[in-house]
Structure formats: structure tokens, C-alpha cells
C-alpha positions, -999 to +999 in steps of 0.1 A: +027-309+535+043-277+552+054-246+543+092-244+536+116-225+516+122-190+506+107-173+476+112-136+462+085-120+444+074-083+439+044-064+453+025-041+431+014-003+441-019-016+451-004-041+477-011-074+457+016-098+456+017-134+442+019-162+467+046-188+455+030-215+438+044-241+463+028-221+491-005-222+470-004-259+467+001-264+504-027-241+509-049-258+481-041-294+492-044-289+533-063-257+540-082-235+513-077-200+500-085-180+533-054-169+557-052-148+586-023-122+587-009-104+615+021-082+624+043-100+650+071-081+668+094-087+639+093-065+608+073-088+587+039-102+581+031-135+593+003-156+575-015-186+590-039-208+572-073-203+586-074-239+601-040-231+618-052-198+631-083-215+645-059-240+664-041-209+681-074-191+687-086-223+705-056-224+728-057-186+734-095-194+749-078-213+778-055-185+788-061-168+822-077-137+809-072-117+839-033-121+835-015-092+820+005-112+795-029-129+781-042-095+779-012-083+759-013-112+736-051-110+727-052-072+725-019-070+703-020-104+682-056-114+681-072-079+677-046-071+650-053-104+628-072-099+595-086-124+574-079-123+538-086-145+508-060-154+480-076-141+447-081-163+416-049-152+403-030-166+434-024-131+451-029-117+487-040-082+488-020-068+519-036-038+537-016-006+540-012-007+575+006-042+573+028-031+544+038+000+564+044-021+596+067-047+575+081-018+553+074-036+523+084-019+492+085-037+460+108-067+465+095-092+490+106-129+504+081-153+514+097-174+540+083-207+550+078-214+588+062-248+586+026-244+595+026-206+585+047-182+563+061-147+566+065-120+542+096-098+546+109-067+525+139-082+507+163-057+522+152-061+558+152-101+553+191-098+542+197-080+574+177-104+594+196-135+578+228-116+585+220-114+622+210-152+621+242-158+607+262-139+633+244-159+661+241-192+645+263-211+673+241-197+700+210-206+680+220-242+671+229-248+710+192-236+719+178-259+690+199-288+702+180-288+734+147-292+719+157-318+692+181-341+678+192-329+643 
């Protein structure tokens, strides 16, 4: 099972948000309640099931640690990652610094990304989606090089 689809939810003033039931099902069947969240370059929060995050960390161990790009990756992504658990009510408690980075207000969108998911502010997601649509042809050409649709 993978994370796919888009689901709208609301985040409360304390930073709690319900994880979509389909995403909870994937976590329950495949991974468990623990996820690792981080703030990538995009204006969103990326959430990895802990087992998927461990795979990424294992790959990162093989990076040439003296290379600038490897240091940047480790300093930015790995050091900024936080482990959190889904509570008994199916919610994530998102730290304030993460909410600020992603500019999360009240309405959010969960975006399935196969082995992980993202959390976007609804308005910012709408803008991002509009940009994707504008560049769809160029993006489709790049994807076609990677796989046959």
C-alpha cells in the first residue's frame, strides 16, 4: 500500500491535525504510528513513515561526508527532522516551527507521495497546483523519459 490522493483537513490552534483515514490505514498495515517530519525546500511539511526514513538515513550514511552537497543535505534535512507519533485519535501534533515554515493556517491538504506524504496550507497548495498545470507539458516530457505511462 502507498500514500496516494489528496485530502483536506483542518488544523486546530494547538497544531493538531487528523491524518486522513486512508493514510492511517497505510501506516497501520505497513509501518506503525511513528513518522518523521521535515521541512523540504517547498512550502510544506514532508512526513515519512519511520521505516522509510530509516532507508533514507541508511543511504545518507554512504554519502562522501567531506563533499559540500552531502554536508548541506545532512545539515538541512537530517538535522531538521523530528520524530512524532500519531495519537490515539489519529492526529499529528505539528510543532510550531514546522507550521510557520509551511505557513499552515486552518485548512490544510494532505498530498500522497507514494512512500511519504506532504502537508500543505490549502491556499498555497492551490497556487502550487496552478503552477504545475501551467508547466504540465514540460513536466510530462521529463516523466516520459523515466517511465512509460
